[in-house]
VMD Tcl script that builds the backbone (N, CA, C; Angstrom):
set m [mol new atoms 291]
animate dup $m
set s [atomselect $m all]
$s set {name element resname resid chain x y z} {
  {N N UNK 1 A 4.667 26.242 -44.122}
  {CA C UNK 1 A 4.136 25.275 -43.191}
  {C C UNK 1 A 3.929 25.943 -41.830}
  {N N UNK 2 A 2.742 25.846 -41.306}
  {CA C UNK 2 A 2.410 26.463 -40.025}
  {C C UNK 2 A 2.934 25.614 -38.872}
  {N N UNK 3 A 3.380 26.269 -37.824}
  {CA C UNK 3 A 3.842 25.580 -36.626}
  {C C UNK 3 A 2.625 25.267 -35.768}
  {N N UNK 4 A 2.532 24.001 -35.336}
  {CA C UNK 4 A 1.424 23.592 -34.476}
  {C C UNK 4 A 1.934 23.421 -33.050}
  {N N UNK 5 A 1.119 23.812 -32.086}
  {CA C UNK 5 A 1.453 23.674 -30.683}
  {C C UNK 5 A 0.446 22.735 -30.029}
  {N N UNK 6 A 0.941 21.905 -29.116}
  {CA C UNK 6 A 0.104 20.921 -28.437}
  {C C UNK 6 A 0.297 21.034 -26.934}
  {N N UNK 7 A -0.733 20.615 -26.204}
  {CA C UNK 7 A -0.640 20.620 -24.746}
  {C C UNK 7 A 0.336 19.563 -24.241}
  {N N UNK 8 A 0.434 18.444 -24.956}
  {CA C UNK 8 A 1.360 17.389 -24.569}
  {C C UNK 8 A 1.843 16.665 -25.809}
  {N N UNK 9 A 2.892 15.909 -25.645}
  {CA C UNK 9 A 3.420 15.128 -26.756}
  {C C UNK 9 A 2.378 14.129 -27.251}
  {N N UNK 10 A 1.556 13.641 -26.343}
  {CA C UNK 10 A 0.534 12.647 -26.729}
  {C C UNK 10 A -0.505 13.273 -27.651}
  {N N UNK 11 A -0.818 14.532 -27.455}
  {CA C UNK 11 A -1.747 15.217 -28.365}
  {C C UNK 11 A -1.182 15.245 -29.781}
  {N N UNK 12 A 0.118 15.350 -29.884}
  {CA C UNK 12 A 0.754 15.448 -31.192}
  {C C UNK 12 A 0.836 14.111 -31.918}
  {N N UNK 13 A 0.990 13.020 -31.177}
  {CA C UNK 13 A 1.242 11.749 -31.857}
  {C C UNK 13 A 0.085 10.763 -31.865}
  {N N UNK 14 A -0.895 10.962 -31.020}
  {CA C UNK 14 A -2.032 10.039 -31.002}
  {C C UNK 14 A -3.148 10.548 -31.903}
  {N N UNK 15 A -3.946 9.606 -32.411}
  {CA C UNK 15 A -4.980 9.943 -33.386}
  {C C UNK 15 A -6.285 10.456 -32.786}
  {N N UNK 16 A -6.613 9.996 -31.569}
  {CA C UNK 16 A -7.899 10.371 -30.984}
  {C C UNK 16 A -7.698 10.909 -29.565}
  {N N UNK 17 A -8.652 11.669 -29.076}
  {CA C UNK 17 A -8.566 12.148 -27.688}
  {C C UNK 17 A -8.525 10.995 -26.680}
  {N N UNK 18 A -9.201 9.900 -26.997}
  {CA C UNK 18 A -9.215 8.749 -26.090}
  {C C UNK 18 A -7.828 8.103 -25.998}
  {N N UNK 19 A -7.169 7.952 -27.140}
  {CA C UNK 19 A -5.812 7.399 -27.150}
  {C C UNK 19 A -4.843 8.336 -26.443}
  {N N UNK 20 A -5.025 9.630 -26.633}
  {CA C UNK 20 A -4.185 10.628 -25.974}
  {C C UNK 20 A -4.320 10.519 -24.460}
  {N N UNK 21 A -5.537 10.429 -23.974}
  {CA C UNK 21 A -5.771 10.316 -22.538}
  {C C UNK 21 A -5.167 9.038 -21.988}
  {N N UNK 22 A -5.362 7.935 -22.686}
  {CA C UNK 22 A -4.822 6.656 -22.238}
  {C C UNK 22 A -3.300 6.726 -22.121}
  {N N UNK 23 A -2.648 7.268 -23.118}
  {CA C UNK 23 A -1.183 7.361 -23.090}
  {C C UNK 23 A -0.703 8.330 -22.012}
  {N N UNK 24 A -1.408 9.418 -21.816}
  {CA C UNK 24 A -1.018 10.369 -20.774}
  {C C UNK 24 A -1.108 9.729 -19.395}
  {N N UNK 25 A -2.197 9.006 -19.147}
  {CA C UNK 25 A -2.359 8.340 -17.856}
  {C C UNK 25 A -1.308 7.257 -17.658}
  {N N UNK 26 A -1.043 6.489 -18.700}
  {CA C UNK 26 A -0.022 5.441 -18.612}
  {C C UNK 26 A 1.349 6.044 -18.323}
  {N N UNK 27 A 1.681 7.129 -18.999}
  {CA C UNK 27 A 3.003 7.729 -18.784}
  {C C UNK 27 A 3.124 8.307 -17.376}
  {N N UNK 28 A 2.058 8.904 -16.871}
  {CA C UNK 28 A 2.094 9.436 -15.506}
  {C C UNK 28 A 2.274 8.317 -14.481}
  {N N UNK 29 A 1.538 7.229 -14.658}
  {CA C UNK 29 A 1.668 6.104 -13.733}
  {C C UNK 29 A 3.054 5.482 -13.804}
  {N N UNK 30 A 3.568 5.310 -15.016}
  {CA C UNK 30 A 4.910 4.738 -15.158}
  {C C UNK 30 A 5.951 5.604 -14.463}
  {N N UNK 31 A 5.854 6.898 -14.625}
  {CA C UNK 31 A 6.818 7.806 -14.006}
  {C C UNK 31 A 6.746 7.728 -12.477}
  {N N UNK 32 A 5.533 7.687 -11.946}
  {CA C UNK 32 A 5.367 7.607 -10.484}
  {C C UNK 32 A 5.936 6.300 -9.936}
  {N N UNK 33 A 5.618 5.194 -10.598}
  {CA C UNK 33 A 6.090 3.888 -10.125}
  {C C UNK 33 A 7.606 3.796 -10.249}
  {N N UNK 34 A 8.152 4.268 -11.362}
  {CA C UNK 34 A 9.607 4.258 -11.537}
  {C C UNK 34 A 10.280 5.119 -10.467}
  {N N UNK 35 A 9.683 6.257 -10.158}
  {CA C UNK 35 A 10.218 7.114 -9.100}
  {C C UNK 35 A 10.214 6.419 -7.748}
  {N N UNK 36 A 9.146 5.686 -7.475}
  {CA C UNK 36 A 9.063 4.959 -6.208}
  {C C UNK 36 A 10.148 3.894 -6.130}
  {N N UNK 37 A 10.368 3.193 -7.229}
  {CA C UNK 37 A 11.406 2.161 -7.260}
  {C C UNK 37 A 12.767 2.787 -6.978}
  {N N UNK 38 A 13.037 3.949 -7.557}
  {CA C UNK 38 A 14.306 4.619 -7.304}
  {C C UNK 38 A 14.423 5.036 -5.830}
  {N N UNK 39 A 13.301 5.477 -5.242}
  {CA C UNK 39 A 13.303 5.853 -3.821}
  {C C UNK 39 A 13.680 4.666 -2.940}
  {N N UNK 40 A 13.255 3.479 -3.321}
  {CA C UNK 40 A 13.562 2.290 -2.525}
  {C C UNK 40 A 15.058 2.042 -2.450}
  {N N UNK 41 A 15.787 2.390 -3.501}
  {CA C UNK 41 A 17.230 2.202 -3.502}
  {C C UNK 41 A 17.654 0.748 -3.396}
  {N N UNK 42 A 16.890 -0.143 -3.994}
  {CA C UNK 42 A 17.195 -1.575 -3.958}
  {C C UNK 42 A 17.512 -2.057 -5.371}
  {N N UNK 43 A 17.945 -3.283 -5.465}
  {CA C UNK 43 A 18.228 -3.859 -6.778}
  {C C UNK 43 A 16.931 -4.026 -7.560}
  {N N UNK 44 A 17.069 -4.155 -8.883}
  {CA C UNK 44 A 15.881 -4.397 -9.714}
  {C C UNK 44 A 15.211 -5.704 -9.305}
  {N N UNK 45 A 16.003 -6.682 -8.945}
  {CA C UNK 45 A 15.434 -7.971 -8.525}
  {C C UNK 45 A 14.555 -7.789 -7.295}
  {N N UNK 46 A 15.045 -7.047 -6.309}
  {CA C UNK 46 A 14.268 -6.805 -5.085}
  {C C UNK 46 A 13.039 -5.946 -5.380}
  {N N UNK 47 A 13.209 -4.912 -6.186}
  {CA C UNK 47 A 12.082 -4.041 -6.522}
  {C C UNK 47 A 11.014 -4.823 -7.276}
  {N N UNK 48 A 11.428 -5.665 -8.197}
  {CA C UNK 48 A 10.475 -6.494 -8.945}
  {C C UNK 48 A 9.717 -7.404 -7.983}
  {N N UNK 49 A 10.424 -7.974 -7.031}
  {CA C UNK 49 A 9.773 -8.826 -6.028}
  {C C UNK 49 A 8.734 -8.039 -5.244}
  {N N UNK 50 A 9.076 -6.835 -4.836}
  {CA C UNK 50 A 8.126 -5.994 -4.082}
  {C C UNK 50 A 6.876 -5.678 -4.908}
  {N N UNK 51 A 7.059 -5.490 -6.216}
  {CA C UNK 51 A 5.928 -5.155 -7.086}
  {C C UNK 51 A 5.174 -6.401 -7.579}
  {N N UNK 52 A 5.760 -7.574 -7.380}
  {CA C UNK 52 A 5.109 -8.795 -7.824}
  {C C UNK 52 A 5.218 -9.033 -9.328}
  {N N UNK 53 A 6.317 -8.546 -9.922}
  {CA C UNK 53 A 6.548 -8.734 -11.356}
  {C C UNK 53 A 7.962 -9.287 -11.548}
  {N N UNK 54 A 8.274 -9.685 -12.759}
  {CA C UNK 54 A 9.615 -10.186 -13.040}
  {C C UNK 54 A 10.591 -9.022 -13.203}
  {N N UNK 55 A 11.872 -9.322 -13.048}
  {CA C UNK 55 A 12.886 -8.286 -13.222}
  {C C UNK 55 A 12.901 -7.756 -14.658}
  {N N UNK 56 A 12.769 -8.615 -15.691}
  {CA C UNK 56 A 12.704 -8.054 -17.051}
  {C C UNK 56 A 11.506 -7.120 -17.249}
  {N N UNK 57 A 10.375 -7.446 -16.610}
  {CA C UNK 57 A 9.190 -6.586 -16.702}
  {C C UNK 57 A 9.469 -5.237 -16.029}
  {N N UNK 58 A 10.127 -5.273 -14.880}
  {CA C UNK 58 A 10.496 -4.034 -14.197}
  {C C UNK 58 A 11.452 -3.216 -15.065}
  {N N UNK 59 A 12.398 -3.888 -15.710}
  {CA C UNK 59 A 13.323 -3.185 -16.584}
  {C C UNK 59 A 12.580 -2.478 -17.705}
  {N N UNK 60 A 11.543 -3.112 -18.255}
  {CA C UNK 60 A 10.717 -2.461 -19.277}
  {C C UNK 60 A 10.084 -1.192 -18.722}
  {N N UNK 61 A 9.595 -1.257 -17.496}
  {CA C UNK 61 A 8.961 -0.093 -16.873}
  {C C UNK 61 A 9.980 1.018 -16.656}
  {N N UNK 62 A 11.136 0.663 -16.091}
  {CA C UNK 62 A 12.159 1.669 -15.795}
  {C C UNK 62 A 12.769 2.265 -17.062}
  {N N UNK 63 A 12.709 1.510 -18.153}
  {CA C UNK 63 A 13.235 1.993 -19.436}
  {C C UNK 63 A 12.202 2.769 -20.231}
  {N N UNK 64 A 10.993 2.908 -19.673}
  {CA C UNK 64 A 9.962 3.710 -20.322}
  {C C UNK 64 A 9.302 3.055 -21.517}
  {N N UNK 65 A 9.308 1.747 -21.566}
  {CA C UNK 65 A 8.683 1.029 -22.687}
  {C C UNK 65 A 7.166 1.004 -22.484}
  {N N UNK 66 A 6.559 2.136 -22.731}
  {CA C UNK 66 A 5.145 2.351 -22.422}
  {C C UNK 66 A 4.220 1.400 -23.165}
  {N N UNK 67 A 4.589 1.009 -24.371}
  {CA C UNK 67 A 3.720 0.126 -25.150}
  {C C UNK 67 A 3.648 -1.290 -24.598}
  {N N UNK 68 A 4.490 -1.620 -23.641}
  {CA C UNK 68 A 4.461 -2.942 -23.031}
  {C C UNK 68 A 3.517 -3.002 -21.827}
  {N N UNK 69 A 2.887 -1.861 -21.486}
  {CA C UNK 69 A 2.034 -1.810 -20.298}
  {C C UNK 69 A 0.661 -1.243 -20.636}
  {N N UNK 70 A -0.359 -1.954 -20.217}
  {CA C UNK 70 A -1.714 -1.422 -20.337}
  {C C UNK 70 A -1.974 -0.522 -19.139}
  {N N UNK 71 A -2.982 0.288 -19.254}
  {CA C UNK 71 A -3.379 1.129 -18.128}
  {C C UNK 71 A -3.758 0.250 -16.937}
  {N N UNK 72 A -4.461 -0.827 -17.206}
  {CA C UNK 72 A -4.874 -1.753 -16.161}
  {C C UNK 72 A -3.667 -2.354 -15.430}
  {N N UNK 73 A -2.668 -2.774 -16.183}
  {CA C UNK 73 A -1.473 -3.360 -15.569}
  {C C UNK 73 A -0.775 -2.357 -14.659}
  {N N UNK 74 A -0.709 -1.105 -15.084}
  {CA C UNK 74 A -0.059 -0.074 -14.275}
  {C C UNK 74 A -0.869 0.252 -13.026}
  {N N UNK 75 A -2.174 0.292 -13.163}
  {CA C UNK 75 A -3.032 0.521 -11.987}
  {C C UNK 75 A -2.795 -0.584 -10.964}
  {N N UNK 76 A -2.637 -1.806 -11.436}
  {CA C UNK 76 A -2.405 -2.934 -10.524}
  {C C UNK 76 A -1.075 -2.823 -9.786}
  {N N UNK 77 A -0.129 -2.069 -10.309}
  {CA C UNK 77 A 1.161 -1.887 -9.638}
  {C C UNK 77 A 1.143 -0.781 -8.589}
  {N N UNK 78 A 0.104 0.035 -8.573}
  {CA C UNK 78 A 0.082 1.145 -7.617}
  {C C UNK 78 A -0.018 0.661 -6.177}
  {N N UNK 79 A -0.738 -0.415 -5.933}
  {CA C UNK 79 A -0.839 -0.955 -4.573}
  {C C UNK 79 A 0.499 -1.400 -4.037}
  {N N UNK 80 A 1.181 -2.317 -4.740}
  {CA C UNK 80 A 2.499 -2.742 -4.256}
  {C C UNK 80 A 3.518 -1.601 -4.176}
  {N N UNK 81 A 3.319 -0.548 -4.966}
  {CA C UNK 81 A 4.218 0.611 -4.910}
  {C C UNK 81 A 3.824 1.571 -3.790}
  {N N UNK 82 A 2.769 1.224 -3.068}
  {CA C UNK 82 A 2.282 2.022 -1.931}
  {C C UNK 82 A 1.749 3.389 -2.343}
  {N N UNK 83 A 0.988 3.384 -3.435}
  {CA C UNK 83 A 0.274 4.578 -3.857}
  {C C UNK 83 A -1.216 4.356 -3.658}
  {N N UNK 84 A -1.903 5.420 -3.319}
  {CA C UNK 84 A -3.363 5.410 -3.264}
  {C C UNK 84 A -3.832 6.135 -4.512}
  {N N UNK 85 A -4.503 5.428 -5.375}
  {CA C UNK 85 A -4.942 5.991 -6.647}
  {C C UNK 85 A -6.395 6.411 -6.532}
  {N N UNK 86 A -6.683 7.657 -6.920}
  {CA C UNK 86 A -8.053 8.160 -6.919}
  {C C UNK 86 A -8.444 8.491 -8.348}
  {N N UNK 87 A -9.673 8.206 -8.678}
  {CA C UNK 87 A -10.196 8.529 -10.002}
  {C C UNK 87 A -11.168 9.678 -9.855}
  {N N UNK 88 A -10.949 10.708 -10.658}
  {CA C UNK 88 A -11.843 11.853 -10.640}
  {C C UNK 88 A -12.428 12.007 -12.035}
  {N N UNK 89 A -13.728 12.027 -12.117}
  {CA C UNK 89 A -14.397 12.174 -13.397}
  {C C UNK 89 A -15.166 13.477 -13.382}
  {N N UNK 90 A -14.884 14.309 -14.383}
  {CA C UNK 90 A -15.568 15.589 -14.492}
  {C C UNK 90 A -16.551 15.533 -15.649}
  {N N UNK 91 A -17.690 16.124 -15.460}
  {CA C UNK 91 A -18.693 16.227 -16.508}
  {C C UNK 91 A -18.259 17.337 -17.455}
  {N N UNK 92 A -18.062 16.998 -18.726}
  {CA C UNK 92 A -17.595 17.974 -19.706}
  {C C UNK 92 A -18.522 19.188 -19.786}
  {N N UNK 93 A -19.814 18.986 -19.623}
  {CA C UNK 93 A -20.742 20.114 -19.723}
  {C C UNK 93 A -20.518 21.091 -18.572}
  {N N UNK 94 A -20.086 20.588 -17.409}
  {CA C UNK 94 A -19.821 21.466 -16.274}
  {C C UNK 94 A -18.474 22.165 -16.415}
  {N N UNK 95 A -17.488 21.487 -17.008}
  {CA C UNK 95 A -16.163 22.056 -17.181}
  {C C UNK 95 A -16.194 23.205 -18.167}
  {N N UNK 96 A -16.966 23.067 -19.235}
  {CA C UNK 96 A -17.054 24.093 -20.280}
  {C C UNK 96 A -17.797 25.328 -19.783}
  {N N UNK 97 A -18.779 25.119 -18.947}
  {CA C UNK 97 A -19.626 26.224 -18.487}
  {C C UNK 97 A -18.910 27.205 -17.604}
}
mol reanalyze $m
mol bondsrecalc $m
mol representation Tube
mol addrep $m
């Protein structure tokens, strides 16, 4: 059996490049938001209030339950977490060249 190497865990477990990208973006956003919550040094109840979500929902985020969050839902949390999110789109034909 040959050993396979992947750029990320998502490449190994997702079926399509689109699913891989979606999961990678979701995991990055979750990590950033969770880090911000830890920086605040407040209770989960207070942090949830700041983000405009329930405490159980925040607990899901802090516990890494990625399947409970859509990319859209996580993007919506970046504002209350005081992040400025930028989208950069590269043309594949230019990247390959």
